[in-house]
N, C-alpha and C positions, 0 to 999 in steps of 0.2 A: 792118554793122547793116544791115538792110533801108531801101531805098532810100524805101518810101513811108512807113517811121517816121521815117526822118531828115526828112522834108519836112513833117510835122505842124506845124501853126502855134503859136505859143507860146502857145497855152491849154493845152499838151502840155509840162511840163517835161522836161528831160534823165534823169532817175531815172525818170519813167514810161518815156519811152521805150526804156530799155534793159532794164525791166521785160517791157515789150510783145514787145520783141528776143528776149529770154531764153524767153519762153514760145511763139514763132515758132519757134525753135531746138529746144524742146523737144516741138513739134508734129513738125517735120519728123524728128527722131531717132523718135519713136513711129511713125508713119509707115512710115519706110524697114525698122524694126524687124515691123513688121507685114507687110510687103509680103516680106521676106526668109523670113519665119517661114512662109507661106502659100505659098510654092514649094517650101521644103522639103518640107512639108508633102505635099505633091501627088506631088514626085517619091517620098517614103517610101511613099508610098501605090501608087506606078505601080510601085518595086521590088520592094517585098513582095508585091503582085499578079503581077507575074512569076515571083517567086523561088516561091512556093507552086504556081502553077501548072507551073513547071518542073519544080518537086519531084514534083508528083502525076504527072507525064508520065515522068518519069527513073527516080522510085524507087518510091514509094508502089505505082502500080497495076501494076510488074509483078512486086514481090515482096510483094503484100499477105497472102498466105498464114503468112507469119514474121515476128513483131518484128525478133526477131534477124536476118535476110535485108536488111528495110527499115533497119535501123541500121547493119549490114554495108556497104551499098550507099551508104548516104547520105555514109559518112567513107571508102569507097574511091574517090570521086571529091573532087582537091582544092577545084575550081570551086564545091562545095555549100558549103564552109566560107569559102572567098572571097566568096561573097555573101550568108550568113548575118551573115559581118561587118561587110559594109558594109550589111545591112538594121538590124542593131542600130546602128551607127554614124549612119547618117542618122537614126533613130529618138532617139538620144541628140543630134543637134545641135537635131533638132525641137524635142523639150523645153527644150533649153538657150536656143534661140531665142524659146521661150515666156516662160520667165522675166525674159528679155532686154526683152521687149515688155510685160509687165507692170508691170515697173520702169520703164522709161519711159511708163508712160500714167499709173502713178501720180504720177512726178514731175511731167508735165504739167497732171495734176489740181490736184495742189496748187497749181502756180506760178498757174494761172487762177483757182482759188479764192480764193488770195491777194490778186493782181488783183480782185476781187468783193469781197471782203473791205475791201480800203484803197481804193477807188475813193472814198468822200467825203474823204480822206486827199487823195488825188493829184491830185484835181480840187477845190480848195478854194475858189476863188472862186468869186462864182454866176456869171459870164458861162463860167465855166470847166466848171461842174456842167451847167451848160444845153447846151453844146457837146459833153457827153462820148458822147453818142450818135452824133457823127459818127466819131469814134474807135470804137465798138464796132460798128459798121455795117461800117467799112473794115475792121476785124481779120476779120468774118465773111463778108463779099465775097471778100476775096483771100486769108486765111489758114483759113476755114475752122475759125474759133477763136470760140465763142461766150462773150461777157463779161455778157451779160444776165443769166443764170440759172446757181448752181452746178449744178444737174444736167446731166449729158450729154445 
């Protein structure tokens, strides 16, 4: 469990602390997948650009007078096939990470909204309710998780 969440005062019970810890875990998972997706997307665009320029210089430009010659020149060099497979594989990995990122974002947002919806139940007593903003501010400052509003 997170150190700052553990050291919340008695106005926050253990169940609420576990919910806050889970939302922090989901936020980190989402941020991690978002970063990985961005890196793979940049690599994919770079490899696709390099492959296209290489293909243009070595195959399309010299043999542009005949589609058959371009086709034959493309398949006569095995590096073209390897680069094509690499580019396709990176594109598939990029889409897979995008789907995982979107799923992690939905899970994070759902749990965050659940905490917002149940805040009246989580901070039942009057003095707890009046001090819940301290927990919300800590979550916003330390973990960049907004518990004030449901909208992102």
